[in-house]
N, C-alpha and C positions, 0 to 999 in steps of 0.2 A: 910669956910663952917659953916652955922648956925646950931642951934640945930635941927630944923625940918629936914634939909638935912641929918644930922648925924643919926637921928632916921630912916629916909627912907633907908639910906645905911645899917643900922643894920638889918632892916626888909628884905632888899634885900639879904644880906649875909645869913641870917637865912633861907630864902626861897630857895635859891640856894643850900645851904649846906644840907638841910634836904629833901625837896620834890623832887627837880629835880635830885639830886644825886641818890636818891633811884629809881626814875623812870628810869633814864639812865642805872643804873646797872642792873635792872630787865629786861628792854627791850634788852639790849646788851647780857645778859646771855641767854635769851630765843632765840634770833636770832642765836647766835653761836651754841646753842644746836640743833636748827632745821637744821642748816647747817651740823652739825656733823651727825645727823640722816639721812639726805638726802644723803650725800656722802658715808655713811656706808651701809645703808640698801636698797637704791634705786640706787646704782651705775650702775646696769644693764640698767636702763632706762634713764640715762643721755645721752644727745645727743653727737654724734660724731662730729668731725670737719675735713673737708678735705680741705686743702689749703684755709682756711678762710670760708668754707661753713659748714653747719650743717647737711648734709646728704650725702649719697652716690650719686655720679653722674656717672651713668653707661651707657655704650653703649653695648646693647645686640646683636649687629651685629657681625659677624665674630666669633672669639674665644676669650674668656676672661680667664685669669689665675690670680687667687687671692691668693697671698701669705699672708695668714691671720695672724695678730698679735695675738698670743696666749701666749705671755710671753716667758719663757724659755721652749719652746716646738716647735712642728712642725705641721703645717697644711696648705695644699694647696687645693684649690677648683678650678675646671675647668668647664667652660661652653663651650661646643662645638657648632659649627655653626648649627648643626641639632637639637639643643635643649637638647641633652644628657648631663649628668653631671657626674663629677668624684670628689670624695673626697679622698685625700691622707693624711692619718693620721688625728688626731683630737686634738692634744695638751693634756693638763692635765685636770683632772676632775674639778679643780678650775675655769678654764675658759670656761667650757662647756656651761653654761647659756649664756655667752656673745657670744660664737660661734654660738649657736642655734639662738639667737636673730638676729645676722648678716645674717645668712642664710635664716631664715624664713621671716624677715621683710624687709631686704635691698636687697637681691639677688633674692629670690623666690617671694618676694612681697606677701607672704601669700597664694600663689597658687601652686597646684600640687607638694606637698612635697615628691618628689620621687628623690632619688639619684640612678642613673643607675649603676655606678661602684664605689665601695669602695676598696681602696688599703691600707692595713695595712702593713707598711714596716717591723715592728718588734714589740716586746711585751713591750718595755719600756714604762713607764707610761707617759713620756713627749710626746709620740707619740700616745699612745692608751688610755690614761686616760679618754678622753671625748667620746670615741666611743660607750660605752653602752648607754649614753644619746642620741647620734645620732640615734642609732638603735631604741630607744623608740619613737622618734619623727618622723622619716622619714621612708618611705618604701624604701627598697633597693633591686635592681634586681640582682646584681652580687657582690660577695665579693672575693677579692684576698688576701689571708692571708699567712703569712710566714710559712715555714715548721718547725716552733717551736711548739712542741706538748704540749697540756694540758695533764698532767699526767693521767687524767681520760678518755682520749679520746677513748680508746678501748671500752668504754661502749656506745658510740654513735651508733645509728642504721645504719648509712651509712658507718661505719668502715673506717673513713677518714685516719687513719694511714695505711700506706703501708710499711710494714717491708721489702719488697723486694727492696725498693728504696736504702736504705743504711743500712749497718750493725750497724750504730750508729745513734741515734736521740737525739736531745736536748729536754728533758722533763722539764717543769716548774710546780712546785707544788705551784701554786699561785691562790688564790680564785678569784681575779678579772679577771685574764686571762682565767680561767676556765669558768666563767660566760659569758665573752665576746665571746669566741669561741662557747659556747653553743648557745648564742643568734644568731650567724651567721647561724648555722644549723637549728635553730628554726624559722628563718624568713620565712614568707609565700612567696611562688613563688620566692625564692632566690636561686641561684646556687652558690656554694662555690668552688673556685679553689685555688691552691697554686700559689705563685708568681714565680714558676720555669720559666725560661726564654723561654723555648720552648713552654710551655703551654700558656703563655701570648702572645707570638708572633703569635701563631696560632689563638688565640681568637680575637686579635685586627687587624688581617690582612685585614679584610673587611671594616674597617673604612676609612673615607676620609683622616683623618690625618695619617701620617706615623709613626707608633709606632715601636721602636726598643728596645727590652729588651736584655741586655748583661749579667746580673747576677741576681739571683744565679742559679746554676745548680741544677738539681733534686737530685743529690747524694751528694750535698754539706753538710758538717758537720762542726760546730764550737761550742765551749763551750761558746761563747760570743754572746749575742742576737743581738748586733749592726751589726754583720757581715752578718746577713741574709737580710739586707736592699737591695732591688732591685736597680740596676742602669739601667735607661732607658731614652729614649728621645721621645719627641713628636714633629713631624715636620708638621707645618701648614703654607701654603703660603710661604714656604721656610724660615720660622722662626723656629729655633730649640730650644726647651726647654729641659734641662737635669735635672733629679731628682736623688738624691743620698742617701736619708735617712741619716743614721749614719754610712755609710761605712768607711773603714779604708784605709790607704796608700797601704798596700800590695794587697788588692783586686783591688784597682784602677789601680795599676801597672800591675796586671795580665790582667785586661780588656784592658788596653792600648796595651799590647804586643800581645793580641789575636785578636783584631779587628781593622779595619780601621774606626775610629770614625768620626762622622760628626763634622763640625765646629758648635759651639753653640752660640746662641744669648743670652740666659738667663740660667744661671747655678744656681740651688739651692745648695748652699754650704753645704758640708757634715758636720753633727754633730755639727751644730750651730757655726761653725768656730773653732772647735777643731784642735789643731796642728797635730793630728793623721789622719786627712783627708784632701782632696783637695790638692793632691800632685802636685809637679812641673811637673811630667811626664804627668799627666792628663791635666793640664792647657796648657802645651806646645802642646799637641795633639789637644785639642778642641778649644783653643784660644777664650775663651768666651768674648763677648763684655760687658755683664752685669752679675752681680752676686747678688743673694739675700741671706742674712743671717738671718735666723729665730732665734731670740735670745731675751732673756729678762734678768732681773736682776739675776745674778748667782754668785756662789763662785768658779767657775771653770776657770775664766779668759777668757770666750768666749765672742766675738771672739778673738783668740790669735793674738799676733803681728806677729807670723810666717805666719799665713794664710793671714792676711791683707797685709803683705809684698809681699807674692807670687802673690796675686791678683794685687797689685800695679805694680809689675815688669812686669805683662802681660797686663798693660794698660786697666784693667777691671774696669768698673764702679761698685761701691758697694752700694747696698741698704740694710739698716739694719732695721728690724722691731722694734727694741728697740729705734731707733732714728726717724723713719718716720711713724711707725704704719704699717697698712696693705698696701701691694704693689699690684696694679692692672695693669696688662698688657693686652691691647686689640690689637688684630691683625685683621685688616680688609683689604683684598686684600694685597697691599704692604705697607699699613700704620700701624705703630706701635705707640701706646701711652702708657705712663707710668704715673700713678697717685698714690698718697698716701692718705690713710685715717687714721687719727690719733685720737685716743681716749686717752687723757692724763689726768688721774684722778688726778695726782699730780698737774698739771697746774690748774685744776678746784678748787682743795682744796686751793691752794695758793691764787687764785683770791678771794675766799670767805674770806680767812684769812686776806688778805690785806683790804678787805672791812670792816671787824671787827676792824682792827687796826685804820682805818680812824675814826671810832666812837670814839675810845679812844683818838686819837690825838686831835680831836675837843674838846672833854671833857676837856683834860688837858689844851689845849690852852685857852679855855673859862674860866677855873678856875683861871688861872694866870692873865687874863685880865679883870675879871669881875668888879673889882673896877674901873679900868680905863674906861671901857665902861660906868659904872654907872655915873662916874664923867663927862664924855663927854655928856651924856644925860642930866645931871643936868645943864651943861653949856649951852646947846642949849635951855633950858627952858622946856623940856618935864617933868621934876620933879620939 
């Protein structure tokens, strides 16, 4: 290498070391910062993906049951054939924006934001936490609430507490639950009922779908909020869907011993797959073909191996929202389809992170080879 080439190589090294290094670091830092801001503050607007697609693909014919992915919580939305709608629980407050975005933009398509029937199974925040936001966005015609009382409820004008029903009532001194129950009674043109089985069976008996409520009874009392969860089925075109809230083994066994239960096509597994629900007695009675577990990241061990084993022993297909995202079941005549809609923030973040790593890999590779590249260029006569 002659003196001129050595000087060129030195200038090249200085150029790469100073200018391009600085530009690369600045551009990469800004890019990664923008990615962080996007995935942190605009996560609600990131697209969903369904089996390789970037939007919901819905069939609005027949009946649709949406087991919505709300993390470690519970939320099911139903579209009936006649256009009526039902929301069963709402997940936590953390996921309410995402839930509302799905309902407004993907299911309702921005039109006629009316929910005909709201069923609140019990007061726990992983089932009720997003309901206040739902009440603020949607008009609601009927609410079915648990016989868990807000401790200030005697002050309501309609005197919803009926002390003649039971000598004991469960009263919650909880501000959120107080505000939620108050919002039910303050909703315009909305009628509020309890989830007592007789009340619900009478109300829904005129619907085309066959509703059967098995629990709770009007005089039921428990000191545990989960126990108030209604157990009921919806039968459409001979396809049976069972909902169980966060019920426990003892109540399930009581229902099994008291009723001749239908065979079930889709079972919403109790209490996110807790070992204290979804009993062998219930499974042996209803022999579900499919089960949906609404679950997210948690410290409880949900779904437990005991429940997964019980479902496996009954040859029941298992759909988990933490693995598949939202599960959509469509029933049209005798046809049944099951789809999943997955919004995986972790996957998106990893994809962007890998994109950033590629920048660094190229940079490091180039730094190691820059002298060889230069010499090759010199050898070809470009320098």
